[in-house]
DOTOR-10484 format. One record per residue: residue number from 1; residue in one letter; y, z, x of N, C-alpha, C in turn. Coordinates in nm, 3 decimals. Layout:
BEGIN
+-----+----+---------+---------+---------+---------+---------+---------+---------+---------+---------+
!   i ! aa !    n_py !    n_pz !    n_px !   ca_py !   ca_pz !   ca_px !    c_py !    c_pz !    c_px !
+-----+----+---------+---------+---------+---------+---------+---------+---------+---------+---------+
! NUM !  a !       Y !       Z !       X !       Y !       Z !       X !       Y !       Z !       X !
...
+-----+----+---------+---------+---------+---------+---------+---------+---------+---------+---------+
//
This chain:
BEGIN
+-----+----+---------+---------+---------+---------+---------+---------+---------+---------+---------+
!   i ! aa !    n_py !    n_pz !    n_px !   ca_py !   ca_pz !   ca_px !    c_py !    c_pz !    c_px !
+-----+----+---------+---------+---------+---------+---------+---------+---------+---------+---------+
!   1 !  m !   0.564 !  -1.250 !  -0.102 !   0.456 !  -1.206 !  -0.189 !   0.323 !  -1.268 !  -0.146 !
!   2 !  a !   0.326 !  -1.388 !  -0.092 !   0.201 !  -1.457 !  -0.058 !   0.121 !  -1.380 !   0.046 !
!   3 !  n !   0.187 !  -1.331 !   0.152 !   0.114 !  -1.257 !   0.255 !   0.055 !  -1.129 !   0.200 !
!   4 !  c !   0.131 !  -1.059 !   0.120 !   0.083 !  -0.933 !   0.064 !  -0.031 !  -0.958 !  -0.034 !
!   5 !  e !  -0.018 !  -1.058 !  -0.115 !  -0.126 !  -1.089 !  -0.209 !  -0.252 !  -1.131 !  -0.133 !
!   6 !  a !  -0.236 !  -1.208 !  -0.026 !  -0.351 !  -1.248 !   0.055 !  -0.418 !  -1.126 !   0.116 !
!   7 !  l !  -0.339 !  -1.030 !   0.161 !  -0.394 !  -0.906 !   0.218 !  -0.478 !  -0.832 !   0.113 !
!   8 !  i !  -0.422 !  -0.814 !  -0.005 !  -0.492 !  -0.741 !  -0.110 !  -0.617 !  -0.817 !  -0.156 !
!   9 !  r !  -0.606 !  -0.949 !  -0.166 !  -0.724 !  -1.028 !  -0.205 !  -0.830 !  -1.027 !  -0.096 !
!  10 !  s !  -0.791 !  -1.011 !   0.030 !  -0.891 !  -1.002 !   0.137 !  -0.973 !  -0.874 !   0.123 !
!  11 !  i !  -0.917 !  -0.775 !   0.058 !  -0.988 !  -0.650 !   0.032 !  -1.068 !  -0.661 !  -0.097 !
!  12 !  l !  -1.002 !  -0.701 !  -0.205 !  -1.064 !  -0.700 !  -0.337 !  -1.149 !  -0.823 !  -0.366 !
!  13 !  g !  -1.125 !  -0.931 !  -0.294 !  -1.194 !  -1.056 !  -0.324 !  -1.136 !  -1.117 !  -0.451 !
!  14 !  v !  -1.217 !  -1.197 !  -0.517 !  -1.174 !  -1.258 !  -0.643 !  -1.170 !  -1.149 !  -0.748 !
!  15 !  d !  -1.055 !  -1.129 !  -0.805 !  -1.036 !  -1.021 !  -0.902 !  -0.948 !  -1.075 !  -1.012 !
!  16 !  r !  -0.990 !  -1.057 !  -1.134 !  -0.915 !  -1.111 !  -1.247 !  -0.798 !  -1.023 !  -1.288 !
!  17 !  s !  -0.785 !  -0.908 !  -1.226 !  -0.676 !  -0.817 !  -1.260 !  -0.542 !  -0.875 !  -1.214 !
!  18 !  n !  -0.438 !  -0.829 !  -1.279 !  -0.303 !  -0.865 !  -1.239 !  -0.268 !  -0.778 !  -1.118 !
!  19 !  l !  -0.266 !  -0.836 !  -1.001 !  -0.241 !  -0.763 !  -0.878 !  -0.092 !  -0.748 !  -0.847 !
!  20 !  r !  -0.006 !  -0.814 !  -0.925 !   0.138 !  -0.812 !  -0.894 !   0.199 !  -0.673 !  -0.885 !
!  21 !  p !   0.163 !  -0.576 !  -0.970 !   0.223 !  -0.443 !  -0.952 !   0.192 !  -0.382 !  -0.815 !
!  22 !  l !   0.069 !  -0.395 !  -0.768 !   0.035 !  -0.342 !  -0.637 !   0.102 !  -0.422 !  -0.526 !
!  23 !  v !   0.104 !  -0.553 !  -0.540 !   0.171 !  -0.638 !  -0.442 !   0.317 !  -0.597 !  -0.428 !
!  24 !  r !   0.384 !  -0.584 !  -0.540 !   0.526 !  -0.545 !  -0.538 !   0.544 !  -0.406 !  -0.476 !
!  25 !  a !   0.456 !  -0.313 !  -0.511 !   0.467 !  -0.177 !  -0.460 !   0.450 !  -0.174 !  -0.308 !
!  26 !  v !   0.356 !  -0.250 !  -0.255 !   0.336 !  -0.256 !  -0.111 !   0.456 !  -0.320 !  -0.043 !
!  27 !  e !   0.509 !  -0.427 !  -0.101 !   0.626 !  -0.494 !  -0.043 !   0.748 !  -0.401 !  -0.044 !
!  28 !  i !   0.767 !  -0.328 !  -0.150 !   0.879 !  -0.233 !  -0.159 !   0.860 !  -0.122 !  -0.056 !
!  29 !  t !   0.739 !  -0.071 !  -0.044 !   0.710 !   0.033 !   0.054 !   0.738 !  -0.017 !   0.195 !
!  30 !  e !   0.697 !  -0.139 !   0.224 !   0.723 !  -0.198 !   0.356 !   0.874 !  -0.207 !   0.381 !
!  31 !  q !   0.948 !  -0.253 !   0.282 !   1.093 !  -0.265 !   0.298 !   1.158 !  -0.128 !   0.322 !
!  32 !  l !   1.118 !  -0.030 !   0.245 !   1.175 !   0.104 !   0.260 !   1.144 !   0.163 !   0.398 !
!  33 !  l !   1.022 !   0.144 !   0.445 !   0.983 !   0.201 !   0.573 !   1.043 !   0.128 !   0.693 !
!  34 !  f !   1.043 !  -0.005 !   0.689 !   1.074 !  -0.081 !   0.810 !   1.207 !  -0.155 !   0.808 !
!  35 !  i !   1.267 !  -0.170 !   0.694 !   1.399 !  -0.234 !   0.688 !   1.507 !  -0.129 !   0.663 !
!  36 !  q !   1.480 !  -0.040 !   0.565 !   1.576 !   0.066 !   0.538 !   1.551 !   0.190 !   0.625 !
!  37 !  h !   1.442 !   0.190 !   0.699 !   1.407 !   0.298 !   0.793 !   1.404 !   0.436 !   0.730 !
!  38 !  i !   1.345 !   0.442 !   0.611 !   1.324 !   0.571 !   0.545 !   1.197 !   0.632 !   0.604 !
!  39 !  p !   1.204 !   0.753 !   0.658 !   1.084 !   0.815 !   0.714 !   0.976 !   0.834 !   0.608 !
!  40 !  m !   0.851 !   0.829 !   0.652 !   0.739 !   0.841 !   0.558 !   0.748 !   0.970 !   0.477 !
!  41 !  d !   0.791 !   1.078 !   0.538 !   0.800 !   1.206 !   0.468 !   0.909 !   1.208 !   0.362 !
!  42 !  d !   1.005 !   1.117 !   0.372 !   1.115 !   1.111 !   0.275 !   1.094 !   1.004 !   0.169 !
!  43 !  l !   0.983 !   0.937 !   0.175 !   0.953 !   0.830 !   0.079 !   0.873 !   0.888 !  -0.036 !
!  44 !  y !   0.929 !   0.881 !  -0.155 !   0.864 !   0.931 !  -0.276 !   0.839 !   0.814 !  -0.370 !
!  45 !  v !   0.712 !   0.784 !  -0.393 !   0.680 !   0.667 !  -0.474 !   0.732 !   0.678 !  -0.615 !
!  46 !  t !   0.733 !   0.799 !  -0.671 !   0.781 !   0.814 !  -0.809 !   0.931 !   0.793 !  -0.820 !
!  47 !  k !   1.000 !   0.813 !  -0.712 !   1.146 !   0.797 !  -0.711 !   1.189 !   0.663 !  -0.651 !
!  48 !  n !   1.121 !   0.620 !  -0.543 !   1.165 !   0.503 !  -0.469 !   1.089 !   0.375 !  -0.499 !
!  49 !  v !   0.962 !   0.386 !  -0.536 !   0.880 !   0.265 !  -0.548 !   0.853 !   0.228 !  -0.694 !
!  50 !  y !   0.797 !   0.319 !  -0.771 !   0.757 !   0.285 !  -0.907 !   0.872 !   0.237 !  -0.996 !
!  51 !  p !   0.989 !   0.297 !  -0.990 !   1.099 !   0.245 !  -1.074 !   1.138 !   0.101 !  -1.039 !
!  52 !  e !   1.131 !   0.068 !  -0.910 !   1.164 !  -0.069 !  -0.870 !   1.055 !  -0.167 !  -0.914 !
!  53 !  v !   0.929 !  -0.127 !  -0.903 !   0.819 !  -0.211 !  -0.953 !   0.838 !  -0.232 !  -1.103 !
!  54 !  a !   0.870 !  -0.125 !  -1.174 !   0.890 !  -0.135 !  -1.320 !   1.002 !  -0.233 !  -1.353 !
!  55 !  r !   1.112 !  -0.224 !  -1.279 !   1.225 !  -0.315 !  -1.302 !   1.183 !  -0.460 !  -1.279 !
!  56 !  l !   1.113 !  -0.485 !  -1.169 !   1.071 !  -0.621 !  -1.137 !   0.969 !  -0.676 !  -1.236 !
!  57 !  m !   0.886 !  -0.587 !  -1.290 !   0.779 !  -0.629 !  -1.380 !   0.820 !  -0.621 !  -1.527 !
!  58 !  g !   0.936 !  -0.564 !  -1.556 !   0.979 !  -0.549 !  -1.695 !   0.895 !  -0.450 !  -1.772 !
!  59 !  k !   0.857 !  -0.341 !  -1.706 !   0.773 !  -0.240 !  -1.768 !   0.840 !  -0.104 !  -1.755 !
!  60 !  s !   0.783 !  -0.005 !  -1.821 !   0.832 !   0.132 !  -1.801 !   0.782 !   0.181 !  -1.665 !
!  61 !  s !   0.851 !   0.279 !  -1.612 !   0.812 !   0.334 !  -1.482 !   0.672 !   0.396 !  -1.487 !
!  62 !  s !   0.640 !   0.462 !  -1.597 !   0.507 !   0.524 !  -1.608 !   0.397 !   0.418 !  -1.618 !
!  63 !  a !   0.423 !   0.309 !  -1.687 !   0.323 !   0.201 !  -1.696 !   0.303 !   0.135 !  -1.560 !
!  64 !  a !   0.412 !   0.112 !  -1.489 !   0.403 !   0.054 !  -1.356 !   0.325 !   0.147 !  -1.263 !
!  65 !  a !   0.355 !   0.276 !  -1.270 !   0.287 !   0.374 !  -1.185 !   0.137 !   0.373 !  -1.212 !
!  66 !  r !   0.098 !   0.371 !  -1.339 !  -0.044 !   0.370 !  -1.373 !  -0.114 !   0.247 !  -1.317 !
!  67 !  q !  -0.049 !   0.131 !  -1.332 !  -0.110 !   0.007 !  -1.282 !  -0.124 !   0.009 !  -1.130 !
!  68 !  v !  -0.018 !   0.051 !  -1.061 !  -0.022 !   0.056 !  -0.915 !  -0.130 !   0.154 !  -0.869 !
!  69 !  e !  -0.133 !   0.270 !  -0.929 !  -0.230 !   0.372 !  -0.887 !  -0.373 !   0.327 !  -0.913 !
!  70 !  r !  -0.395 !   0.263 !  -1.026 !  -0.530 !   0.213 !  -1.059 !  -0.574 !   0.109 !  -0.955 !
!  71 !  l !  -0.484 !   0.017 !  -0.921 !  -0.518 !  -0.088 !  -0.824 !  -0.533 !  -0.032 !  -0.683 !
!  72 !  a !  -0.450 !   0.065 !  -0.646 !  -0.461 !   0.127 !  -0.514 !  -0.595 !   0.200 !  -0.502 !
!  73 !  n !  -0.634 !   0.269 !  -0.607 !  -0.763 !   0.337 !  -0.606 !  -0.879 !   0.238 !  -0.599 !
!  74 !  r !  -0.865 !   0.124 !  -0.667 !  -0.969 !   0.022 !  -0.660 !  -0.979 !  -0.034 !  -0.518 !
!  75 !  c !  -0.864 !  -0.055 !  -0.452 !  -0.866 !  -0.099 !  -0.312 !  -0.944 !   0.000 !  -0.225 !
!  76 !  w !  -0.916 !   0.128 !  -0.245 !  -0.986 !   0.230 !  -0.167 !  -1.136 !   0.224 !  -0.194 !
!  77 !  d !  -1.175 !   0.216 !  -0.320 !  -1.317 !   0.211 !  -0.356 !  -1.387 !   0.092 !  -0.292 !
!  78 !  v !  -1.320 !  -0.024 !  -0.295 !  -1.379 !  -0.145 !  -0.236 !  -1.386 !  -0.132 !  -0.084 !
!  79 !  m !  -1.282 !  -0.076 !  -0.023 !  -1.287 !  -0.055 !   0.122 !  -1.407 !   0.032 !   0.161 !
!  80 !  l !  -1.429 !   0.137 !   0.085 !  -1.544 !   0.225 !   0.112 !  -1.675 !   0.151 !   0.094 !
!  81 !  s !  -1.690 !   0.084 !  -0.016 !  -1.818 !   0.020 !  -0.048 !  -1.849 !  -0.097 !   0.046 !
!  82 !  r !  -1.746 !  -0.162 !   0.099 !  -1.767 !  -0.277 !   0.188 !  -1.748 !  -0.240 !   0.336 !
!  83 !  n !  -1.736 !  -0.111 !   0.364 !  -1.716 !  -0.063 !   0.502 !  -1.596 !  -0.130 !   0.570 !
!  84 !  l !  -1.483 !  -0.135 !   0.499 !  -1.361 !  -0.197 !   0.550 !  -1.253 !  -0.096 !   0.589 !
!  85 !  v !  -1.282 !   0.032 !   0.575 !  -1.181 !   0.135 !   0.600 !  -1.127 !   0.124 !   0.742 !
!  86 !  s !  -1.214 !   0.117 !   0.839 !  -1.172 !   0.108 !   0.979 !  -1.091 !  -0.019 !   1.005 !
!  87 !  q !  -1.130 !  -0.129 !   0.945 !  -1.062 !  -0.256 !   0.966 !  -0.918 !  -0.253 !   0.915 !
!  88 !  y !  -0.893 !  -0.192 !   0.799 !  -0.760 !  -0.196 !   0.739 !  -0.677 !  -0.069 !   0.763 !
!  89 !  i !  -0.743 !   0.042 !   0.793 !  -0.670 !   0.168 !   0.812 !  -0.669 !   0.210 !   0.959 !
!  90 !  g !  -0.771 !   0.172 !   1.034 !  -0.771 !   0.197 !   1.176 !  -0.864 !   0.305 !   1.223 !
!  91 !  k !  -0.918 !   0.383 !   1.133 !  -1.023 !   0.479 !   1.167 !  -1.095 !   0.515 !   1.038 !
!  92 !  e !  -1.214 !   0.565 !   1.056 !  -1.294 !   0.604 !   0.940 !  -1.239 !   0.735 !   0.882 !
!  93 !  i !  -1.195 !   0.729 !   0.762 !  -1.155 !   0.849 !   0.688 !  -1.240 !   0.852 !   0.562 !
!  94 !  v !  -1.261 !   0.971 !   0.509 !  -1.352 !   0.982 !   0.395 !  -1.279 !   0.978 !   0.261 !
!  95 !  n !  -1.149 !   1.003 !   0.263 !  -1.075 !   1.003 !   0.136 !  -0.926 !   0.987 !   0.164 !
!  96 !  i !  -0.858 !   0.930 !   0.067 !  -0.713 !   0.928 !   0.072 !  -0.666 !   1.042 !  -0.017 !
!  97 !  h !  -0.551 !   1.097 !   0.014 !  -0.502 !   1.211 !  -0.064 !  -0.443 !   1.167 !  -0.198 !
!  98 !  a !  -0.384 !   1.047 !  -0.199 !  -0.321 !   0.997 !  -0.321 !  -0.313 !   0.845 !  -0.310 !
!  99 !  p !  -0.298 !   0.776 !  -0.423 !  -0.280 !   0.632 !  -0.418 !  -0.160 !   0.588 !  -0.333 !
! 100 !  s !  -0.061 !   0.675 !  -0.323 !   0.057 !   0.641 !  -0.241 !   0.018 !   0.625 !  -0.094 !
! 101 !  d !  -0.086 !   0.693 !  -0.049 !  -0.134 !   0.673 !   0.089 !  -0.176 !   0.529 !   0.110 !
! 102 !  m !  -0.242 !   0.472 !   0.012 !  -0.286 !   0.333 !   0.023 !  -0.167 !   0.240 !   0.035 !
! 103 !  l !  -0.058 !   0.270 !  -0.036 !   0.063 !   0.188 !  -0.024 !   0.114 !   0.190 !   0.119 !
! 104 !  t !   0.113 !   0.306 !   0.182 !   0.159 !   0.318 !   0.320 !   0.067 !   0.243 !   0.414 !
! 105 !  y !  -0.063 !   0.263 !   0.400 !  -0.158 !   0.193 !   0.487 !  -0.143 !   0.041 !   0.475 !
! 106 !  l !  -0.132 !  -0.007 !   0.352 !  -0.119 !  -0.152 !   0.331 !   0.016 !  -0.203 !   0.380 !
! 107 !  a !   0.122 !  -0.125 !   0.364 !   0.255 !  -0.166 !   0.413 !   0.254 !  -0.179 !   0.565 !
! 108 !  f !   0.189 !  -0.085 !   0.633 !   0.177 !  -0.094 !   0.779 !   0.100 !  -0.219 !   0.818 !
! 109 !  y !  -0.012 !  -0.243 !   0.750 !  -0.094 !  -0.359 !   0.784 !  -0.015 !  -0.488 !   0.757 !
! 110 !  l !   0.056 !  -0.492 !   0.649 !   0.136 !  -0.609 !   0.615 !   0.244 !  -0.633 !   0.720 !
! 111 !  h !   0.311 !  -0.528 !   0.762 !   0.423 !  -0.542 !   0.855 !   0.377 !  -0.573 !   0.998 !
! 112 !  f !   0.274 !  -0.506 !   1.045 !   0.233 !  -0.518 !   1.184 !   0.109 !  -0.606 !   1.204 !
! 113 !  d !   0.042 !  -0.640 !   1.096 !  -0.084 !  -0.714 !   1.102 !  -0.188 !  -0.638 !   1.184 !
! 114 !  r !  -0.176 !  -0.507 !   1.177 !  -0.271 !  -0.416 !   1.244 !  -0.282 !  -0.291 !   1.160 !
! 115 !  p !  -0.393 !  -0.220 !   1.170 !  -0.413 !  -0.099 !   1.090 !  -0.318 !   0.015 !   1.128 !
! 116 !  f !  -0.293 !   0.100 !   1.032 !  -0.201 !   0.213 !   1.043 !  -0.226 !   0.297 !   1.169 !
! 117 !  f !  -0.348 !   0.345 !   1.188 !  -0.374 !   0.437 !   1.298 !  -0.363 !   0.370 !   1.435 !
! 118 !  e !  -0.391 !   0.243 !   1.444 !  -0.368 !   0.170 !   1.570 !  -0.219 !   0.163 !   1.602 !
! 119 !  v !  -0.140 !   0.132 !   1.502 !   0.005 !   0.122 !   1.521 !   0.062 !   0.258 !   1.558 !
! 120 !  i !   0.024 !   0.362 !   1.487 !   0.076 !   0.496 !   1.512 !   0.035 !   0.546 !   1.651 !
! 121 !  e !  -0.084 !   0.512 !   1.693 !  -0.129 !   0.553 !   1.826 !  -0.040 !   0.493 !   1.936 !
! 122 !  q !   0.002 !   0.370 !   1.915 !   0.086 !   0.303 !   2.015 !   0.233 !   0.333 !   1.999 !
! 123 !  e !   0.274 !   0.368 !   1.877 !   0.415 !   0.391 !   1.848 !   0.431 !   0.513 !   1.757 !
! 124 !  p !   0.408 !   0.634 !   1.808 !   0.414 !   0.755 !   1.724 !   0.551 !   0.782 !   1.663 !
! 125 !  s !   0.655 !   0.723 !   1.717 !   0.790 !   0.745 !   1.663 !   0.803 !   0.689 !   1.521 !
! 126 !  l !   0.714 !   0.601 !   1.481 !   0.719 !   0.546 !   1.345 !   0.690 !   0.650 !   1.238 !
! 127 !  l !   0.634 !   0.761 !   1.279 !   0.604 !   0.868 !   1.182 !   0.731 !   0.940 !   1.139 !
! 128 !  f !   0.838 !   0.927 !   1.214 !   0.959 !   1.006 !   1.186 !   1.078 !   0.920 !   1.151 !
+-----+----+---------+---------+---------+---------+---------+---------+---------+---------+---------+
//
């Protein structure tokens, strides 16, 4: 949890919010992608990630989902405002399609210590 929390705090800075739901969601996403080798296209946050975050946090799945999505969106907003998109994602993009995209980007960064698009460029097989 320490590495993941440090990653998220490096984006958000000092934040009084409870970051644990997002930290757990990113860690679970990393485990599903790189330990259980679930392809990105087969990973469904509502089925695979949010229920596990809810279990770990002692919350309902919908409450966990709301917290994770709110924090993921805040990460995106801060990345945009501080011009950090390229640093953490690997190329300038103007929008994410869903908060679950942020979970994937952060899981890649956490696992490889490099941005998503840099990793994918060197190892395209990770997409499948």
